[in-house]
Backbone bond lengths (Angstrom), bond angles and torsions (degrees), N, CA, C in turn:
res aa  C-N    CA-C-N  psi(-1)  N-CA   C-N-CA  omega(-1)  CA-C   N-CA-C  phi
1 X - - - 1.464 - - 1.528 110.02 -
2 X 1.317 115.99 148.65 1.456 121.36 -177.93 1.530 110.13 -85.57
3 X 1.346 117.95 167.07 1.468 119.57 174.76 1.522 113.53 -56.11
4 X 1.337 118.05 -38.62 1.468 119.31 177.90 1.526 110.68 -65.26
5 X 1.342 117.16 -39.10 1.467 120.41 174.51 1.520 110.29 -57.68
6 X 1.329 116.06 -48.73 1.465 120.40 -177.81 1.526 111.71 -65.11
7 X 1.325 117.80 -33.96 1.463 120.13 179.20 1.526 110.86 -68.48
8 X 1.317 116.89 -44.95 1.464 119.55 176.98 1.529 110.38 -61.99
9 X 1.325 116.54 -43.03 1.460 120.70 178.52 1.524 110.94 -63.61
10 X 1.328 117.19 -38.45 1.466 120.34 178.39 1.519 111.37 -60.71
11 X 1.329 117.51 -40.27 1.462 120.70 176.98 1.531 110.94 -62.26
12 X 1.320 116.32 -41.22 1.461 120.68 179.85 1.524 111.17 -68.80
13 X 1.331 116.41 -41.26 1.464 120.00 179.92 1.525 111.62 -66.96
14 X 1.326 116.50 -36.79 1.468 119.14 179.99 1.524 110.65 -59.76
15 X 1.319 117.82 -48.55 1.460 119.34 -176.69 1.522 111.68 -76.61
16 X 1.330 118.14 -21.57 1.469 121.22 178.01 1.520 112.17 -80.26
17 X 1.318 117.94 -18.47 1.468 121.36 -177.13 1.522 110.00 -76.79
18 X 1.309 115.82 138.52 1.462 121.35 -176.17 1.518 110.09 -152.53
19 X 1.334 118.10 146.11 1.471 127.47 -0.72 1.523 111.74 -86.86
20 X 1.330 115.33 141.64 1.459 122.04 170.94 1.524 106.03 -123.99
21 X 1.322 117.33 88.74 1.463 121.43 -167.65 1.521 114.27 -49.45
22 X 1.330 114.52 121.61 1.452 122.69 178.39 1.512 114.79 97.89
23 X 1.320 117.61 -17.79 1.463 121.38 -177.05 1.525 111.96 -96.08
24 X 1.326 115.54 156.07 1.460 120.27 164.01 1.524 107.61 -63.22
25 X 1.334 116.46 133.69 1.459 120.99 172.10 1.525 108.12 -145.70
26 X 1.310 117.20 -170.74 1.465 118.16 -173.36 1.527 112.53 -69.89
27 X 1.318 118.35 -11.84 1.462 122.20 177.63 1.522 113.40 -106.10
28 X 1.329 119.00 -11.68 1.457 121.06 -171.40 1.523 111.45 -140.20
29 X 1.320 115.08 135.65 1.457 122.51 171.96 1.519 109.08 -112.57
30 X 1.323 116.29 157.65 1.448 121.28 165.30 1.528 107.74 -90.43
31 X 1.321 116.29 168.16 1.462 119.69 -177.63 1.525 111.92 -59.44
32 X 1.333 116.63 -37.14 1.464 120.41 -174.61 1.534 113.10 -117.59
33 X 1.325 117.04 8.10 1.460 120.42 -175.89 1.523 107.68 -146.29
34 X 1.320 115.45 120.28 1.456 119.67 -170.95 1.529 111.71 -118.77
35 X 1.313 114.96 163.42 1.457 123.50 178.39 1.526 111.00 -50.05
36 X 1.327 116.27 -43.98 1.465 120.12 -176.97 1.533 111.61 -64.40
37 X 1.332 117.08 -30.96 1.458 119.39 177.71 1.532 110.68 -63.60
38 X 1.333 116.35 -39.13 1.461 120.15 179.14 1.526 111.32 -68.45
39 X 1.318 117.51 -39.33 1.466 119.89 176.53 1.525 110.03 -61.15
40 X 1.320 115.73 -44.19 1.466 119.97 -179.74 1.520 111.11 -66.29
41 X 1.329 116.45 -41.08 1.462 119.88 178.26 1.511 112.42 -61.55
42 X 1.334 116.52 -39.51 1.466 120.40 179.32 1.516 110.94 -61.56
43 X 1.317 116.41 -46.01 1.465 120.32 179.91 1.526 110.41 -66.20
44 X 1.330 116.59 -41.55 1.457 119.76 -179.45 1.517 114.11 -64.52
45 X 1.328 116.63 -26.44 1.468 119.97 -178.69 1.522 112.71 -76.19
46 X 1.310 117.59 -11.86 1.461 121.75 -171.13 1.538 113.86 -54.58
47 X 1.332 121.12 -45.94 1.473 118.53 -179.27 1.532 113.35 -57.69
48 X 1.332 117.93 -36.96 1.462 120.16 177.43 1.515 112.07 -68.99
49 X 1.328 116.79 -38.20 1.462 120.32 177.15 1.529 110.64 -64.58
50 X 1.316 116.80 -35.16 1.466 120.17 176.81 1.528 111.10 -67.78
51 X 1.343 117.42 -34.69 1.468 119.49 174.70 1.528 110.25 -63.99
52 X 1.319 116.95 -40.86 1.467 120.10 178.90 1.522 110.96 -62.99
53 X 1.313 116.42 -29.90 1.467 121.75 -177.77 1.527 112.41 -77.57
54 X 1.336 117.62 -22.02 1.458 120.98 -175.15 1.526 110.57 -79.11
55 X 1.305 116.26 110.25 1.463 121.00 -178.21 1.524 112.25 -122.01
56 X 1.315 117.04 -3.15 1.460 120.50 -179.26 1.525 110.95 -82.06
57 X 1.304 116.32 159.33 1.453 121.08 176.05 1.513 112.45 91.15
58 X 1.325 115.13 175.53 1.463 121.15 -175.83 1.523 113.08 -78.63
59 X 1.327 117.03 -23.73 1.460 119.51 -174.08 1.532 109.79 -138.95
60 X 1.334 118.18 71.46 1.473 120.03 -179.91 1.522 110.52 -66.70
61 X 1.326 117.05 155.37 1.474 119.43 178.09 1.519 110.97 -56.49
62 X 1.318 115.95 145.17 1.454 120.13 -178.88 1.523 110.64 -78.09
63 X 1.320 115.28 160.02 1.464 121.30 175.51 1.528 110.23 -59.08
64 X 1.314 116.80 -43.93 1.462 120.00 -178.65 1.518 112.47 -62.87
65 X 1.340 117.04 -45.03 1.462 119.91 179.62 1.526 111.07 -65.32
66 X 1.335 116.89 -38.22 1.466 120.26 178.02 1.521 110.39 -62.85
67 X 1.330 116.54 -42.64 1.458 120.07 179.58 1.523 110.86 -65.36
68 X 1.317 117.32 -47.14 1.464 121.14 -179.88 1.526 110.46 -58.26
69 X 1.336 116.67 -42.57 1.475 119.85 179.63 1.521 111.23 -67.75
70 X 1.313 117.41 -38.72 1.463 120.17 179.00 1.521 110.84 -64.12
71 X 1.324 117.07 -43.25 1.464 120.31 179.94 1.525 110.50 -67.20
72 X 1.316 116.46 -40.51 1.467 118.80 178.64 1.522 110.92 -60.96
73 X 1.328 117.10 -42.05 1.460 119.75 177.20 1.516 112.44 -67.67
74 X 1.321 116.37 -40.77 1.462 120.77 178.58 1.522 111.45 -59.57
75 X 1.323 116.43 -35.04 1.461 121.16 -173.66 1.522 113.18 -73.48
76 X 1.324 118.67 -7.12 1.460 121.00 -175.19 1.526 111.94 -83.48
77 X 1.306 116.00 50.78 1.458 122.65 171.77 1.525 106.65 -143.36
78 X 1.307 117.31 166.32 1.465 120.64 -168.27 1.520 114.14 -84.43
79 X 1.341 118.14 -1.56 1.453 119.75 -176.43 1.511 114.84 -85.68
80 X 1.319 117.61 -25.76 1.460 121.51 -176.46 1.513 111.84 106.43
81 X 1.325 116.21 -134.28 1.464 120.61 -176.78 1.524 109.99 -82.62
82 X 1.306 115.95 110.15 1.461 120.59 176.54 1.524 111.89 -101.72
83 X 1.332 118.66 -43.56 1.462 119.80 -167.85 1.525 114.79 -141.38
84 X 1.330 117.50 32.45 1.465 120.68 179.03 1.528 110.43 -55.88
85 X 1.320 117.39 -52.38 1.464 121.06 -177.72 1.506 112.99 -65.99
86 X 1.331 116.48 -37.85 1.469 119.40 176.25 1.520 110.41 -58.24
87 X 1.319 116.60 -44.94 1.464 120.56 -177.81 1.517 111.72 -68.80
88 X 1.323 116.91 -32.37 1.462 119.45 176.81 1.526 111.00 -60.92
89 X 1.313 117.31 -32.04 1.461 121.25 176.19 1.527 111.89 -85.07
90 X 1.326 116.93 -39.40 1.462 119.56 -173.25 1.523 112.92 -71.69
91 X 1.317 118.18 -34.86 1.477 119.06 -176.33 1.530 111.66 -60.47
92 X 1.329 120.46 -50.94 1.478 117.87 176.98 1.525 112.67 -66.97
93 X 1.326 118.42 -30.80 1.465 119.96 176.12 1.524 111.02 -64.05
94 X 1.324 116.74 -42.35 1.471 120.00 177.23 1.518 110.73 -62.77
95 X 1.337 117.34 -42.36 1.466 120.08 179.57 1.528 110.41 -61.93
96 X 1.327 117.70 -44.42 1.467 120.28 179.76 1.530 110.98 -64.56
97 X 1.339 117.00 -42.80 1.467 120.06 -179.68 1.520 111.28 -64.95
98 X 1.328 116.55 -33.15 1.465 120.24 -178.14 1.517 112.53 -71.61
99 X 1.331 117.07 -16.46 1.461 121.39 176.18 1.531 111.53 -108.18
100 X 1.358 115.50 15.29 1.473 121.67 179.46 1.522 112.34 59.81
101 X 1.328 116.87 34.07 1.461 121.31 178.76 1.526 110.20 -129.18
102 X 1.337 115.63 47.45 1.456 119.90 179.08 1.527 108.44 -82.77
103 X 1.307 114.75 85.73 1.460 122.73 -177.16 1.520 106.87 -157.62
104 X 1.331 118.08 164.74 1.469 118.32 175.99 1.525 112.60 -54.95
105 X 1.323 116.57 -40.47 1.466 119.63 179.99 1.533 110.70 -67.61
106 X 1.332 115.99 -39.32 1.460 119.47 178.38 1.508 112.69 -64.58
107 X 1.347 116.58 -39.64 1.464 119.84 178.13 1.520 111.00 -68.76
108 X 1.316 117.15 -37.26 1.465 119.74 176.99 1.516 110.52 -60.98
109 X 1.325 116.78 -40.08 1.467 120.41 178.36 1.525 110.99 -65.25
110 X 1.329 117.67 -41.43 1.467 121.10 177.78 1.525 110.14 -60.96
111 X 1.314 116.66 -46.05 1.465 121.27 -178.35 1.529 110.38 -64.62
112 X 1.322 117.14 -45.75 1.462 120.01 -177.10 1.522 112.74 -66.91
113 X 1.327 117.36 -18.99 1.459 121.14 179.21 1.526 113.00 -85.77
114 X 1.324 118.49 -3.40 1.460 119.82 -178.73 1.527 111.02 -68.96
115 X 1.323 114.92 159.20 1.459 122.46 -172.07 1.528 111.14 -123.81
116 X 1.313 114.93 177.20 1.462 120.91 173.15 1.526 110.14 -63.22
117 X 1.321 117.23 -37.73 1.463 120.07 176.99 1.529 111.42 -61.70
118 X 1.321 116.68 -37.61 1.466 119.59 176.04 1.523 110.19 -62.30
119 X 1.326 116.78 -42.51 1.462 120.30 178.30 1.524 110.74 -61.84
120 X 1.320 116.92 -40.70 1.466 120.49 178.97 1.523 110.92 -62.77
121 X 1.323 117.42 -41.64 1.464 120.83 178.74 1.525 110.94 -65.65
122 X 1.332 116.36 -37.88 1.459 120.81 176.36 1.520 110.31 -59.38
123 X 1.314 117.98 -45.07 1.460 121.02 178.92 1.526 111.30 -65.30
124 X 1.323 116.86 -39.50 1.468 118.75 178.97 1.520 111.72 -62.69
125 X 1.322 117.07 -30.64 1.464 120.38 -178.96 1.522 111.80 -62.25
126 X 1.327 117.82 -25.27 1.459 120.56 179.20 1.525 112.29 -68.81
127 X 1.314 117.49 -11.80 1.457 119.89 179.14 1.520 112.16 -82.90
128 X 1.329 117.81 -10.53 1.468 120.42 -178.76 1.529 112.52 -84.26
129 X 1.324 117.57 -31.35 1.466 122.06 -177.28 1.528 109.63 -145.78
130 X 1.322 115.48 160.85 1.460 120.37 173.00 1.526 108.57 -83.60
131 X 1.325 116.74 127.77 1.458 122.41 -178.50 1.526 107.75 -120.68
132 X 1.330 115.78 129.56 1.467 120.06 179.05 1.522 109.09 -79.04
133 X 1.310 116.33 113.97 1.470 121.83 178.74 1.518 108.78 -134.67
134 X 1.313 115.83 156.72 1.453 120.51 176.39 1.513 111.50 -79.58
135 X 1.328 115.52 169.24 1.461 120.54 177.79 1.524 110.24 -69.01
136 X 1.329 117.40 143.58 1.466 120.27 177.03 1.520 110.24 -74.29
137 X 1.327 117.89 166.35 1.470 119.66 173.08 1.521 110.74 -57.11
138 X 1.323 116.07 154.45 1.464 120.86 -175.71 1.522 112.60 -58.14
139 X 1.333 117.11 -32.06 1.461 119.88 -177.75 1.528 112.77 -88.03
140 X 1.345 117.18 7.59 1.463 120.37 -178.08 1.520 111.78 -127.65
141 X 1.320 117.53 26.18 1.464 119.95 -177.23 1.526 112.11 -61.52
142 X 1.332 117.10 -30.28 1.469 119.91 178.95 1.518 111.69 -67.50
143 X 1.325 115.98 -17.44 1.465 120.80 -178.56 1.526 112.64 -104.75
144 X 1.308 117.54 14.35 1.462 121.23 177.79 1.529 108.90 -58.66
145 X 1.340 116.34 122.48 1.467 119.54 -176.23 1.523 111.72 -63.25
146 X 1.311 117.78 -22.78 1.462 120.58 179.27 1.526 112.18 -67.83
147 X 1.330 116.92 -11.29 1.468 120.58 175.77 1.519 111.58 -78.62
148 X 1.329 117.46 -13.96 1.453 120.83 179.33 1.511 112.10 59.40
149 X 1.322 115.92 -134.81 1.465 120.93 -176.62 1.526 112.59 -63.18
150 X 1.329 117.97 -21.93 1.463 120.11 179.31 1.529 112.26 -64.57
151 X 1.323 116.85 -20.08 1.466 120.01 179.16 1.526 112.87 -86.74
152 X 1.321 117.28 -8.35 1.468 120.16 -174.65 1.532 112.56 -61.30
153 X 1.342 120.97 -41.76 1.470 118.70 176.94 1.528 113.36 -56.90
154 X 1.334 117.46 -37.98 1.466 119.96 178.08 1.522 110.80 -66.62
155 X 1.332 116.30 -37.88 1.464 120.13 175.84 1.521 110.54 -59.13
156 X 1.313 114.88 -48.59 1.475 119.22 -176.40 1.526 110.89 -67.58
157 X 1.320 116.99 -38.26 1.465 119.42 178.30 1.522 111.35 -59.66
158 X 1.326 116.49 -35.99 1.462 120.87 -176.37 1.520 112.56 -94.82
159 X 1.341 117.06 -5.01 1.457 120.63 178.04 1.516 113.44 64.30
160 X 1.324 116.88 37.81 1.467 120.67 -174.89 1.526 111.20 -88.58
161 X 1.312 116.46 125.29 1.451 121.55 173.66 1.526 109.52 -82.84
162 X 1.324 115.68 172.30 1.461 118.58 176.97 1.526 110.64 -65.17
163 X 1.318 117.61 -35.20 1.466 120.08 174.67 1.521 111.04 -60.87
164 X 1.330 117.27 -39.80 1.465 121.18 177.48 1.526 111.20 -62.66
165 X 1.332 115.97 -43.62 1.456 120.53 -179.95 1.528 110.30 -61.43
166 X 1.323 116.85 -42.81 1.459 120.23 179.61 1.533 110.86 -65.56
167 X 1.296 116.95 -40.15 1.460 120.17 179.56 1.530 110.86 -62.56
168 X 1.334 117.13 -35.82 1.458 120.87 179.20 1.526 112.31 -67.85
169 X 1.344 116.82 -23.78 1.462 120.99 -174.89 1.518 113.16 -104.78
170 X 1.306 118.16 -5.37 1.460 121.22 -167.91 1.519 114.09 -64.29
171 X 1.335 117.48 -26.27 1.466 118.99 -177.83 1.522 112.46 -76.95
172 X 1.338 117.69 -10.98 1.463 120.10 -178.63 1.525 113.36 -132.96
173 X 1.316 118.13 5.74 1.458 121.16 -179.51 1.523 109.42 -137.06
174 X 1.326 117.10 121.05 1.453 121.07 -175.73 1.512 114.19 -65.52
175 X 1.320 117.64 -34.06 1.462 119.66 179.31 1.527 111.09 -71.17
176 X 1.320 116.51 -41.35 1.467 119.53 176.18 1.519 110.23 -62.24
177 X 1.333 117.61 -38.10 1.467 120.85 177.90 1.525 111.19 -61.12
178 X 1.335 117.25 -36.54 1.466 119.53 176.32 1.525 111.03 -63.34
179 X 1.311 116.28 -41.96 1.461 119.90 -179.58 1.522 112.37 -58.10
180 X 1.308 117.61 -39.41 1.473 118.13 -174.59 1.525 112.64 -94.25
181 X 1.337 117.42 -1.47 1.470 120.52 179.65 1.518 112.79 -108.27
182 X 1.330 118.17 10.69 1.453 119.77 -175.46 1.520 112.67 70.82
183 X 1.329 116.59 26.81 1.474 123.30 179.20 1.535 110.69 57.97
184 X 1.315 113.92 45.47 1.457 121.79 -174.04 1.531 112.83 -57.89
185 X 1.320 117.04 -49.28 1.463 119.68 -177.59 1.524 111.46 -68.57
186 X 1.325 117.05 -36.43 1.460 121.05 178.77 1.521 110.99 -60.11
187 X 1.312 117.35 -48.90 1.462 120.35 -177.81 1.527 111.42 -67.28
188 X 1.322 117.65 -37.74 1.461 120.01 178.85 1.526 110.77 -64.88
189 X 1.327 117.01 -42.63 1.464 120.27 178.91 1.524 110.96 -66.54
190 X 1.325 116.86 -39.19 1.467 120.02 179.01 1.527 111.53 -64.02
191 X 1.327 116.85 -36.12 1.466 119.93 176.93 1.526 110.53 -57.54
192 X 1.328 116.70 -40.81 1.462 120.31 179.78 1.523 111.59 -69.92
193 X 1.312 116.68 -37.78 1.466 120.41 179.67 1.524 110.90 -65.93
194 X 1.309 116.68 -41.82 1.470 121.05 -175.32 1.521 111.90 -61.52
195 X 1.327 118.38 -37.99 1.469 120.69 -175.12 1.524 112.42 -84.20
196 X 1.314 118.46 -9.42 1.459 122.00 177.27 1.529 108.77 -78.65
197 X 1.339 117.03 161.74 1.456 118.90 179.20 1.528 112.54 -131.40
198 X 1.311 118.66 13.64 1.455 121.97 174.36 1.527 109.89 -78.16
199 X 1.333 118.28 171.19 1.477 119.48 173.74 1.528 110.28 -50.85
200 X 1.312 115.96 141.41 1.466 119.63 -172.31 1.523 111.89 -61.67
201 X 1.321 118.08 -34.72 1.463 118.76 179.19 1.528 111.12 -65.55
202 X 1.335 118.39 -32.76 1.467 120.59 174.62 1.527 110.22 -69.18
203 X 1.314 117.02 -41.54 1.470 120.49 178.59 1.527 110.82 -60.10
204 X 1.329 115.91 -41.02 1.464 119.44 -178.39 1.527 111.33 -72.36
205 X 1.325 117.53 -33.14 1.468 119.24 174.46 1.524 110.31 -62.82
206 X 1.329 116.71 -41.42 1.461 119.55 177.33 1.525 110.93 -67.68
207 X 1.336 116.42 -37.97 1.467 119.42 176.93 1.520 110.50 -60.39
208 X 1.331 116.71 -41.69 1.459 121.14 177.17 1.522 110.63 -58.51
209 X 1.327 116.83 -47.43 1.461 120.46 -179.03 1.525 111.10 -63.92
210 X 1.338 116.54 -40.92 1.471 119.80 177.82 1.526 110.96 -61.40
211 X 1.324 116.43 -46.28 1.459 120.52 -178.76 1.529 111.39 -63.88
212 X 1.332 115.99 -41.44 1.456 119.84 -179.88 1.526 111.09 -68.17
213 X 1.332 116.30 -36.54 1.461 120.40 -179.73 1.521 111.87 -68.59
214 X 1.326 116.76 -34.31 1.462 118.56 -172.93 1.520 113.09 -81.19
215 X 1.341 118.22 -20.48 1.464 119.31 -177.85 1.527 110.17 -155.90
216 X 1.322 119.20 135.41 1.467 120.50 179.16 1.526 112.02 -58.27
217 X 1.308 115.14 143.28 1.461 121.61 -178.81 1.526 110.00 -77.98
218 X 1.328 115.97 131.60 1.464 118.55 -174.74 1.527 112.48 -73.29
219 X 1.330 119.08 -29.09 1.462 119.33 175.78 1.524 110.61 -68.81
220 X 1.326 117.26 -40.65 1.462 119.61 175.73 1.530 109.99 -61.07
221 X 1.323 117.38 -40.27 1.464 120.86 178.69 1.529 111.25 -62.63
222 X 1.343 117.53 -41.17 1.459 121.43 178.53 1.526 110.38 -62.98
223 X 1.330 116.60 -43.17 1.461 120.61 -172.16 1.526 113.74 -86.77
224 X 1.346 117.45 -26.98 1.462 119.74 -172.56 1.528 113.75 -130.87
225 X 1.316 118.14 -4.08 1.452 120.83 179.47 1.524 112.68 98.30
226 X 1.327 115.00 155.61 1.463 120.95 -174.16 1.528 112.18 -65.34
227 X 1.317 118.26 -38.53 1.466 119.56 -178.75 1.515 111.61 -65.24
228 X 1.324 116.98 -41.07 1.472 118.85 177.46 1.531 110.17 -66.76
229 X 1.312 117.45 -36.06 1.467 119.94 177.23 1.523 111.00 -61.96
230 X 1.319 116.93 -38.99 1.469 120.34 177.07 1.528 110.89 -65.69
231 X 1.337 117.18 -40.21 1.457 120.76 177.60 1.527 111.13 -62.66
232 X 1.326 116.50 -40.34 1.465 121.00 178.33 1.525 110.33 -60.50
233 X 1.315 116.79 -41.55 1.465 120.02 177.71 1.529 111.09 -62.72
234 X 1.316 116.68 -41.49 1.469 119.49 178.43 1.528 110.94 -64.38
235 X 1.318 117.24 -39.03 1.460 120.26 178.65 1.530 111.34 -66.95
236 X 1.323 117.06 -37.03 1.460 120.24 176.40 1.521 110.94 -66.46
237 X 1.317 117.01 -39.03 1.465 120.81 179.40 1.524 111.31 -60.94
238 X 1.318 117.01 -33.50 1.463 120.91 -177.24 1.517 112.84 -70.40
239 X 1.357 117.90 -19.80 1.474 120.20 -177.79 1.527 112.15 -120.99
240 X 1.320 117.45 10.36 1.467 119.94 -171.85 1.524 113.24 -62.41
241 X 1.326 118.68 -23.07 1.461 121.52 -179.51 1.520 112.61 -104.15
242 X 1.335 117.55 11.48 1.462 120.89 -175.20 1.520 109.45 -142.90
243 X 1.333 116.58 96.02 1.458 120.15 -176.90 1.521 111.68 -66.02
244 X 1.328 118.10 -27.91 1.461 119.59 176.39 1.525 110.45 -65.08
245 X 1.322 117.21 -43.98 1.466 120.42 176.77 1.528 110.81 -65.82
246 X 1.327 116.16 -33.46 1.463 119.74 178.81 1.525 111.51 -66.09
247 X 1.331 118.11 -25.68 1.463 120.65 176.62 1.525 110.66 -61.13
248 X 1.314 116.73 -44.44 1.465 119.89 179.33 1.522 110.90 -65.10
249 X 1.330 116.55 -39.72 1.461 119.88 177.70 1.526 110.53 -64.10
250 X 1.320 116.55 -36.83 1.464 120.34 178.93 1.526 111.07 -61.78
251 X 1.321 116.40 -42.06 1.465 119.27 178.93 1.527 110.75 -64.92
252 X 1.317 117.08 -41.09 1.466 120.13 -178.34 1.520 111.48 -68.17
253 X 1.337 117.18 -44.32 1.461 119.81 177.70 1.535 111.08 -60.46
254 X 1.324 115.83 -38.64 1.459 119.45 179.24 1.526 109.94 -62.51
255 X 1.325 116.62 -44.19 1.466 120.62 179.14 1.524 111.56 -63.97
256 X 1.340 117.18 -33.59 1.458 121.64 -176.69 1.521 113.36 -88.41
257 X 1.330 117.40 -4.45 1.458 119.97 -178.81 1.516 114.23 73.23
258 X 1.332 116.63 26.70 1.467 121.54 176.97 1.524 108.57 -89.44
259 X 1.321 116.90 119.64 1.467 121.36 -175.38 1.528 109.72 -130.64
260 X 1.332 118.18 94.09 1.474 120.29 -179.98 1.539 111.94 -75.77
261 X 1.316 115.10 71.18 1.464 120.18 -172.77 1.510 114.53 -68.82
262 X 1.331 118.14 -33.40 1.467 119.63 179.00 1.522 110.33 -66.10
263 X 1.326 116.97 -36.24 1.461 120.52 177.24 1.524 110.72 -66.74
264 X 1.331 116.95 -34.81 1.463 119.69 174.40 1.533 110.89 -64.11
265 X 1.332 117.03 -38.71 1.466 120.26 176.89 1.526 110.60 -58.99
266 X 1.317 115.62 -45.78 1.465 120.35 179.10 1.525 111.51 -64.35
267 X 1.315 117.19 -32.56 1.461 120.84 178.32 1.522 110.83 -67.09
268 X 1.323 117.06 -40.07 1.464 119.92 175.89 1.525 111.05 -63.25
269 X 1.329 116.66 -42.90 1.464 120.58 177.44 1.525 110.80 -62.60
270 X 1.337 116.45 -39.92 1.461 121.30 177.44 1.526 110.61 -61.16
271 X 1.331 116.33 -43.62 1.469 120.21 178.71 1.518 110.90 -59.96
272 X 1.339 116.91 -41.78 1.460 120.05 179.78 1.527 111.57 -60.81
273 X 1.320 116.83 -49.00 1.464 119.65 -178.54 1.526 110.39 -63.11
274 X 1.323 117.45 -40.36 1.465 120.45 178.48 1.521 111.11 -62.06
275 X 1.320 117.38 -42.00 1.469 120.57 178.05 1.522 110.77 -64.38
276 X 1.322 116.66 -43.19 1.460 119.95 179.08 1.519 111.90 -64.29
277 X 1.317 116.70 -26.48 1.480 121.11 179.60 1.515 112.70 -89.42
278 X 1.313 116.47 7.33 1.462 119.10 169.02 1.502 117.35 104.92
279 X 1.341 118.75 6.40 1.463 119.40 174.74 1.525 108.22 -62.13
280 X 1.322 115.15 131.20 1.464 119.73 -175.42 1.515 110.10 -108.34
281 X 1.329 114.34 150.31 1.459 122.04 177.11 1.523 109.40 -111.30
């Protein structure tokens, strides 16, 4: 299977894995976002993932254009934003895998090669779906991603690449932190998945719990505050070795509207790396 195949499969495996407390999975829907929306989003993202995979020729598609196309395809379902953050991680992973450099060093090289045009495409992608993000620093209001394409002139004036944009957000966004750390957490979680021998969806559910336990989820922090995000991590830590206990936590988080979406993004990225490293289904 190709990297684009593995990326699409990773999106499907992420939402099929259960329990992932607070997330849509094959046993649980949200009121306005259902399992089927995620399946449709995964399939719709495929053309963008294929652009990320294309590295031959003198002018391969850019990371930014691949991401924008993937998000646009993902958005063609009635649920809204299903996998924006997942795709933000998967697109550079697919590019690195397509050049046989799926490693922290390879991802760092992909990130450092991004351009101002990539940053502009990233901002345009916000026009396809509503994405829950925190407020930017007071001195960066012109670069608020919620402005979409309207922020592109400010990007160009300041000469900011996509790597620069991620670095500016890394202290408050878990996905941006992965971009500037060589996808450190993704590779560590994948190492644990690879050596396990249970069904892959169970391995990924445990990976989700491990990731949530080790660091507060940034989407939960945006929606419910940093202290509640820390409490959620502590609650995940208490059930990380017991999927049956995690089922009860999943029901409670669903009732409370707790949705650790950034951790789900990391779980999809973890699935991709595990598949690329030879985990078989």
